[in-house]
C-alpha positions as CSV (number, residue, x, y, z in Angstrom):
1,M,49.1,33.9,-11.7
2,S,46.5,35.0,-14.2
3,T,46.2,38.7,-14.7
4,P,42.8,40.6,-14.5
5,A,43.1,41.3,-18.2
6,T,43.5,37.7,-19.0
7,L,40.4,36.7,-16.9
8,A,38.5,39.7,-18.3
9,S,39.0,38.4,-21.8
10,I,37.0,35.2,-21.0
11,P,33.3,35.5,-21.7
12,A,30.9,35.7,-18.8
13,R,29.4,32.5,-20.2
14,P,32.5,30.5,-21.1
15,S,30.5,27.4,-21.9
16,A,29.1,29.1,-24.9
17,V,32.4,29.2,-26.6
18,V,33.4,25.6,-26.0
19,R,32.8,23.6,-29.1
20,P,31.2,20.1,-28.6
21,S,33.8,18.8,-31.1
22,H,36.6,19.9,-28.9
23,R,35.1,18.0,-26.0
24,R,35.1,14.9,-28.1
25,I,38.7,15.3,-29.2
26,F,41.0,16.7,-26.6
27,L,39.7,15.0,-23.5
28,P,39.8,11.5,-25.0
29,A,43.3,12.3,-26.4
30,V,44.8,13.1,-23.0
31,S,42.9,10.2,-21.4
32,I,44.5,7.8,-24.0
33,G,47.9,9.2,-23.2
34,T,47.4,8.7,-19.5
35,V,46.3,5.1,-20.0
36,V,49.3,4.4,-22.3
37,A,51.6,5.8,-19.5
38,V,50.1,3.4,-16.9
39,V,50.2,0.4,-19.2
40,G,53.7,1.1,-20.4
41,F,55.2,1.4,-16.9
42,W,53.0,-1.2,-15.2
43,R,55.4,-4.2,-15.4
44,T,58.5,-2.1,-14.8
45,Y,57.2,0.2,-12.0
46,F,53.6,0.3,-11.0
47,G,53.1,-3.5,-10.7
48,P,56.3,-4.2,-8.7
49,L,55.4,-1.1,-6.6
50,F,52.0,-2.5,-5.6
51,T,53.5,-6.0,-4.9
52,G,56.3,-4.5,-2.9
53,T,59.0,-6.0,-5.1
54,F,60.3,-2.7,-6.7
55,D,63.9,-2.0,-5.6
56,G,64.8,1.4,-6.8
57,A,66.2,4.7,-5.6
58,L,64.1,7.3,-3.9
59,I,64.6,9.7,-6.9
60,V,62.8,7.2,-9.1
61,H,59.7,7.3,-6.8
62,V,59.8,11.1,-6.7
63,H,60.0,11.2,-10.5
64,A,57.0,8.8,-10.8
65,V,54.9,10.8,-8.4
66,M,55.7,14.1,-10.2
67,M,54.9,12.6,-13.6
68,V,51.7,11.0,-12.6
69,G,50.7,14.2,-10.8
70,W,51.3,16.3,-13.8
71,L,49.3,14.0,-16.1
72,G,46.5,14.2,-13.6
73,L,46.7,18.0,-13.5
74,V,46.6,18.2,-17.3
75,L,43.7,15.8,-17.5
76,G,41.9,18.0,-14.9
77,Q,42.6,21.1,-16.9
78,V,41.3,19.6,-20.1
79,W,38.2,18.5,-18.3
80,L,37.7,22.0,-16.9
81,A,38.0,23.5,-20.4
82,A,35.8,20.9,-22.0
83,S,33.1,21.5,-19.4
84,G,33.2,25.3,-20.0
85,R,34.9,26.3,-16.7
86,L,37.4,28.4,-18.4
87,R,37.9,31.0,-15.6
88,L,39.0,28.2,-13.2
89,H,41.1,26.6,-16.0
90,V,43.0,29.9,-16.5
91,R,43.5,30.4,-12.7
92,L,44.9,26.9,-12.2
93,G,47.0,27.1,-15.4
94,A,49.8,29.1,-13.9
95,W,50.1,26.6,-11.1
96,V,50.2,23.7,-13.5
97,M,53.0,25.3,-15.4
98,A,54.9,26.2,-12.2
99,Y,54.6,22.5,-11.2
100,A,56.3,21.5,-14.5
101,V,59.5,23.3,-13.4
102,P,60.4,21.0,-10.5
103,M,59.0,18.1,-12.5
104,V,61.6,18.6,-15.3
105,I,64.4,19.1,-12.7
106,V,63.5,15.8,-11.0
107,W,63.3,14.2,-14.5
108,L,66.9,15.3,-15.2
109,L,68.1,14.0,-11.8
110,T,66.5,10.7,-12.5
111,I,68.1,10.5,-15.9
112,S,71.5,11.2,-14.3
113,H,70.9,8.5,-11.7
114,T,69.8,5.9,-14.4
115,F,72.8,6.7,-16.6
116,A,75.2,6.3,-13.7
117,D,73.6,2.9,-12.8
118,R,73.9,1.7,-16.3
119,L,77.4,3.0,-16.7
120,A,78.4,1.1,-13.5
121,T,77.6,-2.2,-15.2
122,G,80.4,-1.5,-17.7
123,D,78.1,-1.3,-20.7
124,V,79.2,2.1,-22.0
125,F,77.3,1.8,-25.3
126,R,73.9,1.0,-23.7
127,A,74.5,3.7,-21.1
128,Q,75.2,6.3,-23.8
129,R,72.2,5.2,-25.8
130,L,69.9,5.4,-22.7
131,L,71.2,8.8,-21.9
132,F,70.5,10.1,-25.4
133,G,67.1,8.6,-25.5
134,L,66.0,10.0,-22.2
135,L,67.4,13.5,-22.8
136,R,65.8,13.6,-26.2
137,E,62.4,13.4,-24.6
138,V,63.2,16.3,-22.3
139,V,64.7,18.4,-25.1
140,F,61.6,18.0,-27.3
141,M,59.0,18.4,-24.5
142,V,60.3,21.5,-22.7
143,P,59.9,23.9,-25.7
144,F,56.2,22.8,-26.1
145,L,55.6,23.4,-22.4
146,V,57.1,26.9,-22.8
147,A,55.0,27.4,-26.0
148,G,51.9,26.4,-24.0
149,W,52.6,29.2,-21.5
150,V,53.5,31.7,-24.1
151,Y,50.3,31.0,-26.1
152,R,48.0,30.7,-23.1
153,K,45.9,33.6,-24.4
154,R,45.4,31.9,-27.7
155,P,43.4,28.7,-26.9
156,D,43.5,27.2,-30.4
157,V,47.3,27.2,-30.2
158,H,47.6,26.5,-26.5
159,K,45.7,23.3,-26.4
160,R,47.5,21.9,-29.4
161,V,51.0,22.5,-28.1
162,M,50.0,21.1,-24.7
163,L,48.6,18.0,-26.5
164,V,52.0,17.5,-28.2
165,A,53.7,17.9,-24.8
166,V,51.5,15.1,-23.3
167,T,52.4,12.9,-26.3
168,L,56.1,13.5,-25.7
169,I,56.0,12.8,-22.0
170,V,54.1,9.5,-22.6
171,A,56.3,8.3,-25.5
172,P,58.9,6.6,-23.2
173,A,56.1,4.3,-21.8
174,I,55.9,2.6,-25.2
175,G,59.5,1.5,-25.0
176,R,58.8,-0.1,-21.6
177,M,55.9,-2.2,-22.7
178,T,57.7,-5.4,-21.7
179,F,54.8,-7.6,-22.7
180,L,55.9,-6.9,-26.2
181,G,59.4,-8.3,-25.4
182,T,62.3,-7.2,-23.3
183,P,63.3,-5.0,-25.0
184,P,60.4,-4.7,-27.4
185,A,61.1,-6.0,-30.9
186,L,61.9,-3.1,-33.2
187,W,58.9,-3.8,-35.4
188,T,56.4,-3.9,-32.5
189,Y,57.9,-0.7,-31.0
190,M,57.7,1.1,-34.3
191,L,54.2,-0.2,-35.0
192,I,52.8,1.0,-31.7
193,S,54.7,4.3,-31.9
194,V,53.4,5.0,-35.4
195,A,49.8,4.0,-34.4
196,Y,50.0,6.2,-31.3
197,G,51.4,9.1,-33.4
198,I,48.7,8.7,-36.1
199,A,46.0,8.7,-33.4
200,Y,47.3,12.0,-31.9
201,V,47.8,13.6,-35.3
202,T,44.2,12.6,-36.3
203,F,42.9,14.2,-33.1
204,A,44.9,17.4,-33.8
205,L,43.9,17.6,-37.4
206,S,40.3,16.9,-36.6
207,A,40.3,19.7,-34.0
208,G,42.0,22.0,-36.5
209,L,39.5,21.3,-39.2
210,W,36.6,21.8,-36.8
211,S,38.1,25.1,-35.5
212,F,38.4,26.3,-39.1
213,R,34.9,25.2,-40.0
214,T,33.3,26.8,-37.0
215,R,35.2,30.0,-37.4
216,E,34.2,30.2,-41.1
217,L,30.6,29.5,-40.2
218,G,30.7,32.1,-37.4
219,G,32.1,34.6,-39.8
220,A,29.4,33.9,-42.4
221,E,26.7,34.2,-39.8
222,G,28.1,37.5,-38.6
């Protein structure tokens, strides 16, 4: 929950401190990540789910619901911040972070189930590679989620680490873009991964430069 001190630190007119440049950068960035997630998992999960042909364990469905829900919450939080509703953004932030805890737990349970299924086929090498790849995403993402909470009172840092967390949670979707091949050819996977990474880095650098510029201008005017 947000403390009175935290809420008191937010200006009475929060919209006055929201830079137009940030509205143009962070909201599109998270929106792009959400679209990539849907496209990446469409043929392997969402499409078969809608046609009634998906045959998977219950934990996979729970995992999908938790992930989509978290992306929706993050997108909503970014929209609140971009529209200047920072007090509501702060109040809901604690619940969004609390939601991430069971989300990660379900994620790990899904990884365990997927690894066991692959191992049961007798292909130990692919099972090990799958386990490493899935755990890698969790290991890299969780520290950024923690950093997002730790730096929640420093918006310039908070929004950037949360943007990285969204990038990491969406990354597995690229490997499941089956229209690129099954599995995707190495060059197509690398090309899309690099392009996706460059896009996010560009967003982050642009936001950083704008923050520095506006801070410098603000200091000069003061």
